[in-house]
N, CA, C, O and the ligand as a Tripos MOL2 file, in Angstrom:
@<TRIPOS>MOLECULE
protein
  253   251    64     0     0
PROTEIN
NO_CHARGES

@<TRIPOS>ATOM
      1 N           0.8390   -1.2760   -0.0090 N.3       1 MET1
      2 CA         -0.0170    0.0060    0.0220 C.3       1 MET1
      3 C           0.8500    1.1810   -0.0020 C.2       1 MET1
      4 O           1.7140    1.3230    0.8630 O.2       1 MET1
      5 N           0.6750    2.0310   -0.9390 N.am      2 PRO2
      6 CA          1.5820    3.2620   -1.0790 C.3       2 PRO2
      7 C           1.2880    4.3420   -0.0790 C.2       2 PRO2
      8 O           0.1210    4.6300    0.1870 O.2       2 PRO2
      9 N           2.2490    4.9170    0.4520 N.am      3 ILE3
     10 CA          2.1680    6.1350    1.2230 C.3       3 ILE3
     11 C           2.6510    7.2550    0.4370 C.2       3 ILE3
     12 O           3.8190    7.2630    0.0480 O.2       3 ILE3
     13 N           1.8190    8.2350    0.1610 N.am      4 PHE4
     14 CA          2.2410    9.4490   -0.5500 C.3       4 PHE4
     15 C           2.3740   10.6090    0.3720 C.2       4 PHE4
     16 O           1.6850   10.7420    1.3840 O.2       4 PHE4
     17 N           3.3520   11.4960   -0.0490 N.am      5 GLU5
     18 CA          3.6090   12.7270    0.6800 C.3       5 GLU5
     19 C           2.9180   13.8230   -0.0840 C.2       5 GLU5
     20 O           2.9880   13.9250   -1.3090 O.2       5 GLU5
     21 N           2.2430   14.6440    0.7050 N.am      6 TYR6
     22 CA          1.5190   15.7180    0.1020 C.3       6 TYR6
     23 C           1.9170   17.1220    0.7720 C.2       6 TYR6
     24 O           2.3400   17.1960    1.9260 O.2       6 TYR6
     25 N           1.7470   18.1640   -0.0250 N.am      7 ASN7
     26 CA          1.9850   19.4520    0.4130 C.3       7 ASN7
     27 C           0.6690   20.2550    0.3390 C.2       7 ASN7
     28 O           0.1010   20.3000   -0.7520 O.2       7 ASN7
     29 N           0.2030   20.8110    1.2620 N.am      8 CYS8
     30 CA         -1.0630   21.6290    1.2290 C.3       8 CYS8
     31 C          -0.6600   23.0630    0.6520 C.2       8 CYS8
     32 O           0.2070   23.7850    1.1450 O.2       8 CYS8
     33 N          -1.4270   23.3560   -0.4710 N.am      9 ASN9
     34 CA         -1.0410   24.7100   -1.0560 C.3       9 ASN9
     35 C          -1.7940   25.8070   -0.2430 C.2       9 ASN9
     36 O          -1.5310   26.9900   -0.4600 O.2       9 ASN9
     37 N          -2.6890   25.4620    0.6520 N.am     10 HIS10
     38 CA         -3.4330   26.4460    1.3890 C.3      10 HIS10
     39 C          -2.6840   26.8870    2.6440 C.2      10 HIS10
     40 O          -2.4820   28.0870    2.8290 O.2      10 HIS10
     41 N          -2.2630   25.9670    3.5130 N.am     11 CYS11
     42 CA         -1.6900   26.2430    4.8050 C.3      11 CYS11
     43 C          -0.2230   25.8310    4.7660 C.2      11 CYS11
     44 O           0.4730   26.0750    5.7520 O.2      11 CYS11
     45 N           0.2980   25.2260    3.7010 N.am     12 LYS12
     46 CA          1.7200   24.8500    3.5150 C.3      12 LYS12
     47 C           2.0870   23.6510    4.4500 C.2      12 LYS12
     48 O           3.2750   23.4510    4.7040 O.2      12 LYS12
     49 N           1.1390   22.8700    4.9560 N.am     13 LYS13
     50 CA          1.4370   21.7870    5.8310 C.3      13 LYS13
     51 C           1.9050   20.5900    4.9170 C.2      13 LYS13
     52 O           1.3420   20.3820    3.8430 O.2      13 LYS13
     53 N           2.9030   19.8420    5.3470 N.am     14 GLU14
     54 CA          3.2870   18.7910    4.6880 C.3      14 GLU14
     55 C           2.7520   17.5540    5.4920 C.2      14 GLU14
     56 O           2.7670   17.5400    6.7220 O.2      14 GLU14
     57 N           2.3000   16.5650    4.7640 N.am     15 PHE15
     58 CA          1.6910   15.4070    5.5200 C.3      15 PHE15
     59 C           1.7930   14.1340    4.6430 C.2      15 PHE15
     60 O           2.0190   14.2130    3.4360 O.2      15 PHE15
     61 N           1.6280   13.0230    5.2560 N.am     16 GLU16
     62 CA          1.7110   11.8110    4.5370 C.3      16 GLU16
     63 C           0.3320   11.1170    4.6650 C.2      16 GLU16
     64 O          -0.3610   11.2200    5.6770 O.2      16 GLU16
     65 N          -0.0070   10.4250    3.6010 N.am     17 ARG17
     66 CA         -1.3460    9.6920    3.6250 C.3      17 ARG17
     67 C          -1.1380    8.3000    2.9410 C.2      17 ARG17
     68 O          -0.5060    8.1040    1.9030 O.2      17 ARG17
     69 N          -1.7520    7.4150    3.6710 N.am     18 LEU18
     70 CA         -1.7680    6.0600    3.0150 C.3      18 LEU18
     71 C          -3.0200    6.0410    2.0870 C.2      18 LEU18
     72 O          -4.1520    6.1860    2.5480 O.2      18 LEU18
     73 N          -2.7760    5.8580    0.7790 N.am     19 VAL19
     74 CA         -3.8140    6.0230   -0.1780 C.3      19 VAL19
     75 C          -4.0860    4.6910   -0.8810 C.2      19 VAL19
     76 O          -3.2460    4.0560   -1.5190 O.2      19 VAL19
     77 N          -5.3640    4.3450   -0.6850 N.am     20 PHE20
     78 CA         -5.7700    3.1140   -1.3820 C.3      20 PHE20
     79 C          -6.1910    3.4280   -2.8970 C.2      20 PHE20
     80 O          -6.5090    4.5700   -3.2300 O.2      20 PHE20
     81 N          -6.1790    2.4470   -3.7210 N.am     21 ALA21
     82 CA         -6.4790    2.6780   -5.0990 C.3      21 ALA21
     83 C          -7.9010    3.3670   -5.2000 C.2      21 ALA21
     84 O          -8.8210    2.9730   -4.4830 O.2      21 ALA21
     85 N          -8.0440    4.2830   -5.9980 N.am     22 GLY22
     86 CA         -9.3190    5.0100   -6.2030 C.3      22 GLY22
     87 C          -9.5940    6.0960   -5.2620 C.2      22 GLY22
     88 O         -10.6000    6.7890   -5.4160 O.2      22 GLY22
     89 N          -8.6950    6.3180   -4.2060 N.am     23 GLU23
     90 CA         -8.9900    7.2940   -3.1910 C.3      23 GLU23
     91 C          -8.0620    8.5010   -3.3340 C.2      23 GLU23
     92 O          -8.0040    9.3850   -2.4790 O.2      23 GLU23
     93 N          -7.3450    8.4940   -4.4520 N.am     24 GLU24
     94 CA         -6.3550    9.6440   -4.5270 C.3      24 GLU24
     95 C          -7.0910   10.9720   -4.6610 C.2      24 GLU24
     96 O          -6.5600   11.9890   -4.2160 O.2      24 GLU24
     97 N          -8.2620   11.0190   -5.2380 N.am     25 GLY25
     98 CA         -9.0060   12.2660   -5.3670 C.3      25 GLY25
     99 C          -9.6540   12.7040   -4.0980 C.2      25 GLY25
    100 O         -10.2130   13.7990   -4.0240 O.2      25 GLY25
    101 N          -9.5880   11.8480   -3.0700 N.am     26 ASN26
    102 CA        -10.3150   12.1890   -1.9000 C.3      26 ASN26
    103 C          -9.4710   12.6450   -0.7200 C.2      26 ASN26
    104 O          -9.9480   12.7700    0.4080 O.2      26 ASN26
    105 N          -8.1400   12.9000   -1.0350 N.am     27 VAL27
    106 CA         -7.3740   13.2900    0.0710 C.3      27 VAL27
    107 C          -7.4770   14.8440    0.3770 C.2      27 VAL27
    108 O          -7.4000   15.7000   -0.5050 O.2      27 VAL27
    109 N          -7.6500   15.0960    1.6490 N.am     28 LEU28
    110 CA         -7.7790   16.4760    2.0640 C.3      28 LEU28
    111 C          -6.6360   16.7390    3.1200 C.2      28 LEU28
    112 O          -6.1320   15.8250    3.7730 O.2      28 LEU28
    113 N          -6.3010   17.9460    3.2230 N.am     29 CYS29
    114 CA         -5.2280   18.3580    4.2180 C.3      29 CYS29
    115 C          -5.8280   18.1800    5.6480 C.2      29 CYS29
    116 O          -6.8970   18.7030    5.9610 O.2      29 CYS29
    117 N          -5.1470   17.4770    6.4300 N.am     30 PRO30
    118 CA         -5.6000   17.2070    7.8390 C.3      30 PRO30
    119 C          -5.6810   18.4720    8.7340 C.2      30 PRO30
    120 O          -6.2930   18.5070    9.8020 O.2      30 PRO30
    121 N          -4.9850   19.5260    8.1710 N.am     31 GLU31
    122 CA         -4.8460   20.6620    9.0760 C.3      31 GLU31
    123 C          -6.0420   21.6610    8.7220 C.2      31 GLU31
    124 O          -6.6720   22.2030    9.6290 O.2      31 GLU31
    125 N          -6.3250   21.8810    7.4170 N.am     32 CYS32
    126 CA         -7.3570   22.8940    7.1570 C.3      32 CYS32
    127 C          -8.4060   22.2650    6.2270 C.2      32 CYS32
    128 O          -9.2720   22.9440    5.6760 O.2      32 CYS32
    129 N          -8.2910   20.9430    6.0790 N.am     33 THR33
    130 CA         -9.2740   20.1960    5.1900 C.3      33 THR33
    131 C          -9.3670   20.7300    3.7650 C.2      33 THR33
    132 O         -10.3480   20.4290    3.0860 O.2      33 THR33
    133 N          -8.4230   21.4880    3.2850 N.am     34 SER34
    134 CA         -8.4120   21.9570    1.9450 C.3      34 SER34
    135 C          -8.0370   20.6920    0.9390 C.2      34 SER34
    136 O          -7.2290   19.8040    1.2110 O.2      34 SER34
    137 N          -8.7250   20.7980   -0.1560 N.am     35 ALA35
    138 CA         -8.3050   19.7980   -1.2380 C.3      35 ALA35
    139 C          -7.3290   20.3740   -2.1790 C.2      35 ALA35
    140 O          -6.9840   19.7020   -3.1510 O.2      35 ALA35
    141 N          -6.8540   21.5470   -1.9850 N.am     36 ASP36
    142 CA         -5.7770   22.1210   -2.7980 C.3      36 ASP36
    143 C          -4.4740   21.6970   -2.3680 C.2      36 ASP36
    144 O          -3.7360   22.4650   -1.7510 O.2      36 ASP36
    145 N          -4.1200   20.4110   -2.6830 N.am     37 ILE37
    146 CA         -2.8640   19.9300   -2.2900 C.3      37 ILE37
    147 C          -2.0530   19.2900   -3.4370 C.2      37 ILE37
    148 O          -2.6170   18.8970   -4.4580 O.2      37 ILE37
    149 N          -0.7760   19.1960   -3.2610 N.am     38 THR38
    150 CA          0.1120   18.6790   -4.3670 C.3      38 THR38
    151 C           0.7670   17.3850   -3.8130 C.2      38 THR38
    152 O           1.2410   17.3570   -2.6780 O.2      38 THR38
    153 N           0.7790   16.4310   -4.5570 N.am     39 LYS39
    154 CA          1.4120   15.0660   -4.2080 C.3      39 LYS39
    155 C           2.8550   15.2200   -4.5850 C.2      39 LYS39
    156 O           3.1740   15.6530   -5.6920 O.2      39 LYS39
    157 N           3.6920   14.8850   -3.7110 N.am     40 LYS40
    158 CA          5.1170   14.7840   -3.9250 C.3      40 LYS40
    159 C           5.6220   13.5170   -4.2000 C.2      40 LYS40
    160 O           5.1730   12.5340   -3.6110 O.2      40 LYS40
    161 N           6.5660   13.4250   -5.0850 N.am     41 MET41
    162 CA          7.2590   12.1720   -5.3790 C.3      41 MET41
    163 C           8.3980   11.9260   -4.3530 C.2      41 MET41
    164 O           9.3310   12.7230   -4.2450 O.2      41 MET41
    165 N           8.3000   10.8480   -3.6350 N.am     42 SER42
    166 CA          9.2900   10.6070   -2.5790 C.3      42 SER42
    167 C          10.4940    9.9370   -3.2330 C.2      42 SER42
    168 O          10.3330    9.2020   -4.2070 O.2      42 SER42
    169 N          11.7020   10.1800   -2.7110 N.am     43 ALA43
    170 CA         12.9550    9.6410   -3.1880 C.3      43 ALA43
    171 C          12.9120    8.0660   -3.0400 C.2      43 ALA43
    172 O          13.4800    7.3290   -3.8460 O.2      43 ALA43
    173 N          12.2300    7.6270   -2.0040 N.am     44 THR44
    174 CA         12.2090    6.2270   -1.7320 C.3      44 THR44
    175 C          11.4440    5.4180   -2.7740 C.2      44 THR44
    176 O          11.6960    4.2230   -2.9220 O.2      44 THR44
    177 N          10.5450    6.0230   -3.4770 N.am     45 SER45
    178 CA          9.8070    5.4050   -4.6290 C.3      45 SER45
    179 C          10.7440    5.1350   -5.7250 C.2      45 SER45
    180 O          10.6520    4.0790   -6.3510 O.2      45 SER45
    181 N          11.6460    6.0170   -6.0070 N.am     46 PHE46
    182 CA         12.5960    5.8440   -7.0460 C.3      46 PHE46
    183 C          13.6470    4.7500   -6.7150 C.2      46 PHE46
    184 O          14.0920    3.9710   -7.5580 O.2      46 PHE46
    185 N          13.9900    4.7690   -5.4350 N.am     47 MET47
    186 CA         14.9820    3.8080   -4.9390 C.3      47 MET47
    187 C          14.3450    2.3700   -5.0560 C.2      47 MET47
    188 O          14.9860    1.4310   -5.5280 O.2      47 MET47
    189 N          13.1460    2.2550   -4.6360 N.am     48 GLY48
    190 CA         12.5800    0.9260   -4.6140 C.3      48 GLY48
    191 C          12.4060    0.4580   -6.0470 C.2      48 GLY48
    192 O          12.4830   -0.7420   -6.3090 O.2      48 GLY48
    193 N          12.1690    1.3950   -7.0100 N.am     49 ALA49
    194 CA         11.9950    0.9140   -8.4300 C.3      49 ALA49
    195 C          13.3070    0.4490   -9.0720 C.2      49 ALA49
    196 O          13.3340   -0.4180   -9.9450 O.2      49 ALA49
    197 N          14.3850    1.0640   -8.5990 N.am     50 SER50
    198 CA         15.7180    0.7090   -9.2490 C.3      50 SER50
    199 C          16.2620   -0.5270   -8.5240 C.2      50 SER50
    200 O          16.8440   -1.4080   -9.1560 O.2      50 SER50
    201 N          16.0730   -0.5950   -7.1940 N.am     51 ILE51
    202 CA         16.7170   -1.7120   -6.5360 C.3      51 ILE51
    203 C          15.7760   -2.9400   -6.6070 C.2      51 ILE51
    204 O          16.2260   -4.0450   -6.9110 O.2      51 ILE51
    205 N          14.5670   -2.7550   -6.3480 N.am     52 GLY52
    206 CA         13.6140   -3.8940   -6.5740 C.3      52 GLY52
    207 C          13.3010   -4.6160   -5.2910 C.2      52 GLY52
    208 O          12.3350   -5.3750   -5.2130 O.2      52 GLY52
    209 N          14.0930   -4.3870   -4.3110 N.am     53 THR53
    210 CA         13.8140   -5.0760   -3.0250 C.3      53 THR53
    211 C          13.8860   -4.1340   -1.8290 C.2      53 THR53
    212 O          14.4260   -3.0350   -1.9560 O.2      53 THR53
    213 N          13.3980   -4.5010   -0.7580 N.am     54 CYS54
    214 CA         13.5570   -3.8340    0.4440 C.3      54 CYS54
    215 C          13.1420   -2.4000    0.3310 C.2      54 CYS54
    216 O          13.6890   -1.5680    1.0550 O.2      54 CYS54
    217 N          12.1930   -2.0430   -0.5440 N.am     55 ALA55
    218 CA         11.7720   -0.7010   -0.6790 C.3      55 ALA55
    219 C          11.2530   -0.1310    0.6600 C.2      55 ALA55
    220 O          11.5410    1.0030    1.0410 O.2      55 ALA55
    221 N          10.4610   -0.9970    1.3570 N.am     56 SER56
    222 CA          9.7730   -0.4690    2.5830 C.3      56 SER56
    223 C          10.7990   -0.4250    3.6500 C.2      56 SER56
    224 O          10.5090    0.2350    4.6480 O.2      56 SER56
    225 N          11.9450   -1.0130    3.6080 N.am     57 ASP57
    226 CA         13.0600   -1.0410    4.6710 C.3      57 ASP57
    227 C          14.0840    0.1390    4.3210 C.2      57 ASP57
    228 O          14.9950    0.3920    5.1090 O.2      57 ASP57
    229 N          13.9380    0.8040    3.2200 N.am     58 ALA58
    230 CA         14.9590    1.7920    2.8800 C.3      58 ALA58
    231 C          14.8830    2.8250    3.9100 C.2      58 ALA58
    232 O          13.7940    3.1520    4.3810 O.2      58 ALA58
    233 N          16.0740    3.3980    4.3160 N.am     59 PRO59
    234 CA         16.0870    4.5210    5.2350 C.3      59 PRO59
    235 C          15.4670    5.6740    4.7010 C.2      59 PRO59
    236 O          15.6250    5.9590    3.5140 O.2      59 PRO59
    237 N          14.7150    6.4290    5.5260 N.am     60 ARG60
    238 CA         14.0470    7.5820    5.0450 C.3      60 ARG60
    239 C          15.0510    8.8030    4.9480 C.2      60 ARG60
    240 O          15.9300    8.9650    5.7940 O.2      60 ARG60
    241 N          14.8800    9.6220    3.9100 N.am     61 GLN61
    242 CA         15.6320   10.7900    3.6840 C.3      61 GLN61
    243 C          14.9900   11.8990    4.2670 C.2      61 GLN61
    244 O          13.8610   12.1930    3.8750 O.2      61 GLN61
    245 N          15.5840   12.6020    5.2090 N.am     62 PHE62
    246 CA         14.9680   13.7580    5.7180 C.3      62 PHE62
    247 C          15.6140   15.0070    5.1120 C.2      62 PHE62
    248 O          16.7910   15.2970    5.3270 O.2      62 PHE62
    249 N          14.7940   15.7310    4.3440 N.am     63 SER63
    250 CA         15.3070   16.8280    3.5750 C.3      63 SER63
    251 C          15.2610   18.1460    4.4260 C.2      63 SER63
    252 O          15.6590   19.2070    3.9440 O.2      63 SER63
    253 ZN         -3.8210   22.7940    4.7220 Zn       64 ZN64
@<TRIPOS>BOND
     1     1     2 1
     2     2     3 1
     3     3     4 2
     4     3     5 am
     5     5     6 1
     6     6     7 1
     7     7     8 2
     8     7     9 am
     9     9    10 1
    10    10    11 1
    11    11    12 2
    12    11    13 am
    13    13    14 1
    14    14    15 1
    15    15    16 2
    16    15    17 am
    17    17    18 1
    18    18    19 1
    19    19    20 2
    20    19    21 am
    21    21    22 1
    22    22    23 1
    23    23    24 2
    24    23    25 am
    25    25    26 1
    26    26    27 1
    27    27    28 2
    28    27    29 am
    29    29    30 1
    30    30    31 1
    31    31    32 2
    32    31    33 am
    33    33    34 1
    34    34    35 1
    35    35    36 2
    36    35    37 am
    37    37    38 1
    38    38    39 1
    39    39    40 2
    40    39    41 am
    41    41    42 1
    42    42    43 1
    43    43    44 2
    44    43    45 am
    45    45    46 1
    46    46    47 1
    47    47    48 2
    48    47    49 am
    49    49    50 1
    50    50    51 1
    51    51    52 2
    52    51    53 am
    53    53    54 1
    54    54    55 1
    55    55    56 2
    56    55    57 am
    57    57    58 1
    58    58    59 1
    59    59    60 2
    60    59    61 am
    61    61    62 1
    62    62    63 1
    63    63    64 2
    64    63    65 am
    65    65    66 1
    66    66    67 1
    67    67    68 2
    68    67    69 am
    69    69    70 1
    70    70    71 1
    71    71    72 2
    72    71    73 am
    73    73    74 1
    74    74    75 1
    75    75    76 2
    76    75    77 am
    77    77    78 1
    78    78    79 1
    79    79    80 2
    80    79    81 am
    81    81    82 1
    82    82    83 1
    83    83    84 2
    84    83    85 am
    85    85    86 1
    86    86    87 1
    87    87    88 2
    88    87    89 am
    89    89    90 1
    90    90    91 1
    91    91    92 2
    92    91    93 am
    93    93    94 1
    94    94    95 1
    95    95    96 2
    96    95    97 am
    97    97    98 1
    98    98    99 1
    99    99   100 2
   100    99   101 am
   101   101   102 1
   102   102   103 1
   103   103   104 2
   104   103   105 am
   105   105   106 1
   106   106   107 1
   107   107   108 2
   108   107   109 am
   109   109   110 1
   110   110   111 1
   111   111   112 2
   112   111   113 am
   113   113   114 1
   114   114   115 1
   115   115   116 2
   116   115   117 am
   117   117   118 1
   118   118   119 1
   119   119   120 2
   120   119   121 am
   121   121   122 1
   122   122   123 1
   123   123   124 2
   124   123   125 am
   125   125   126 1
   126   126   127 1
   127   127   128 2
   128   127   129 am
   129   129   130 1
   130   130   131 1
   131   131   132 2
   132   131   133 am
   133   133   134 1
   134   134   135 1
   135   135   136 2
   136   135   137 am
   137   137   138 1
   138   138   139 1
   139   139   140 2
   140   139   141 am
   141   141   142 1
   142   142   143 1
   143   143   144 2
   144   143   145 am
   145   145   146 1
   146   146   147 1
   147   147   148 2
   148   147   149 am
   149   149   150 1
   150   150   151 1
   151   151   152 2
   152   151   153 am
   153   153   154 1
   154   154   155 1
   155   155   156 2
   156   155   157 am
   157   157   158 1
   158   158   159 1
   159   159   160 2
   160   159   161 am
   161   161   162 1
   162   162   163 1
   163   163   164 2
   164   163   165 am
   165   165   166 1
   166   166   167 1
   167   167   168 2
   168   167   169 am
   169   169   170 1
   170   170   171 1
   171   171   172 2
   172   171   173 am
   173   173   174 1
   174   174   175 1
   175   175   176 2
   176   175   177 am
   177   177   178 1
   178   178   179 1
   179   179   180 2
   180   179   181 am
   181   181   182 1
   182   182   183 1
   183   183   184 2
   184   183   185 am
   185   185   186 1
   186   186   187 1
   187   187   188 2
   188   187   189 am
   189   189   190 1
   190   190   191 1
   191   191   192 2
   192   191   193 am
   193   193   194 1
   194   194   195 1
   195   195   196 2
   196   195   197 am
   197   197   198 1
   198   198   199 1
   199   199   200 2
   200   199   201 am
   201   201   202 1
   202   202   203 1
   203   203   204 2
   204   203   205 am
   205   205   206 1
   206   206   207 1
   207   207   208 2
   208   207   209 am
   209   209   210 1
   210   210   211 1
   211   211   212 2
   212   211   213 am
   213   213   214 1
   214   214   215 1
   215   215   216 2
   216   215   217 am
   217   217   218 1
   218   218   219 1
   219   219   220 2
   220   219   221 am
   221   221   222 1
   222   222   223 1
   223   223   224 2
   224   223   225 am
   225   225   226 1
   226   226   227 1
   227   227   228 2
   228   227   229 am
   229   229   230 1
   230   230   231 1
   231   231   232 2
   232   231   233 am
   233   233   234 1
   234   234   235 1
   235   235   236 2
   236   235   237 am
   237   237   238 1
   238   238   239 1
   239   239   240 2
   240   239   241 am
   241   241   242 1
   242   242   243 1
   243   243   244 2
   244   243   245 am
   245   245   246 1
   246   246   247 1
   247   247   248 2
   248   247   249 am
   249   249   250 1
   250   250   251 1
   251   251   252 2
@<TRIPOS>SUBSTRUCTURE
     1 MET1         2 RESIDUE 1 A MET
     2 PRO2         6 RESIDUE 1 A PRO
     3 ILE3        10 RESIDUE 1 A ILE
     4 PHE4        14 RESIDUE 1 A PHE
     5 GLU5        18 RESIDUE 1 A GLU
     6 TYR6        22 RESIDUE 1 A TYR
     7 ASN7        26 RESIDUE 1 A ASN
     8 CYS8        30 RESIDUE 1 A CYS
     9 ASN9        34 RESIDUE 1 A ASN
    10 HIS10       38 RESIDUE 1 A HIS
    11 CYS11       42 RESIDUE 1 A CYS
    12 LYS12       46 RESIDUE 1 A LYS
    13 LYS13       50 RESIDUE 1 A LYS
    14 GLU14       54 RESIDUE 1 A GLU
    15 PHE15       58 RESIDUE 1 A PHE
    16 GLU16       62 RESIDUE 1 A GLU
    17 ARG17       66 RESIDUE 1 A ARG
    18 LEU18       70 RESIDUE 1 A LEU
    19 VAL19       74 RESIDUE 1 A VAL
    20 PHE20       78 RESIDUE 1 A PHE
    21 ALA21       82 RESIDUE 1 A ALA
    22 GLY22       86 RESIDUE 1 A GLY
    23 GLU23       90 RESIDUE 1 A GLU
    24 GLU24       94 RESIDUE 1 A GLU
    25 GLY25       98 RESIDUE 1 A GLY
    26 ASN26      102 RESIDUE 1 A ASN
    27 VAL27      106 RESIDUE 1 A VAL
    28 LEU28      110 RESIDUE 1 A LEU
    29 CYS29      114 RESIDUE 1 A CYS
    30 PRO30      118 RESIDUE 1 A PRO
    31 GLU31      122 RESIDUE 1 A GLU
    32 CYS32      126 RESIDUE 1 A CYS
    33 THR33      130 RESIDUE 1 A THR
    34 SER34      134 RESIDUE 1 A SER
    35 ALA35      138 RESIDUE 1 A ALA
    36 ASP36      142 RESIDUE 1 A ASP
    37 ILE37      146 RESIDUE 1 A ILE
    38 THR38      150 RESIDUE 1 A THR
    39 LYS39      154 RESIDUE 1 A LYS
    40 LYS40      158 RESIDUE 1 A LYS
    41 MET41      162 RESIDUE 1 A MET
    42 SER42      166 RESIDUE 1 A SER
    43 ALA43      170 RESIDUE 1 A ALA
    44 THR44      174 RESIDUE 1 A THR
    45 SER45      178 RESIDUE 1 A SER
    46 PHE46      182 RESIDUE 1 A PHE
    47 MET47      186 RESIDUE 1 A MET
    48 GLY48      190 RESIDUE 1 A GLY
    49 ALA49      194 RESIDUE 1 A ALA
    50 SER50      198 RESIDUE 1 A SER
    51 ILE51      202 RESIDUE 1 A ILE
    52 GLY52      206 RESIDUE 1 A GLY
    53 THR53      210 RESIDUE 1 A THR
    54 CYS54      214 RESIDUE 1 A CYS
    55 ALA55      218 RESIDUE 1 A ALA
    56 SER56      222 RESIDUE 1 A SER
    57 ASP57      226 RESIDUE 1 A ASP
    58 ALA58      230 RESIDUE 1 A ALA
    59 PRO59      234 RESIDUE 1 A PRO
    60 ARG60      238 RESIDUE 1 A ARG
    61 GLN61      242 RESIDUE 1 A GLN
    62 PHE62      246 RESIDUE 1 A PHE
    63 SER63      250 RESIDUE 1 A SER
    64 ZN64       253 GROUP 0 **** ****
């Protein structure tokens, strides 16, 4: 199950959401409930695609 990172364009809050298939359009900001959010591509997604294993165990990068 993919966890996506989002950026709220309204209050600038960053948050993560576990999103099931078909629910991507239903994500709201937990802070201000705005739907004006941007999904971010996480570095771990690219890592998992290239390595192929242990994607969920990859260390998180804190930017
Ligand atoms: Zn917000």
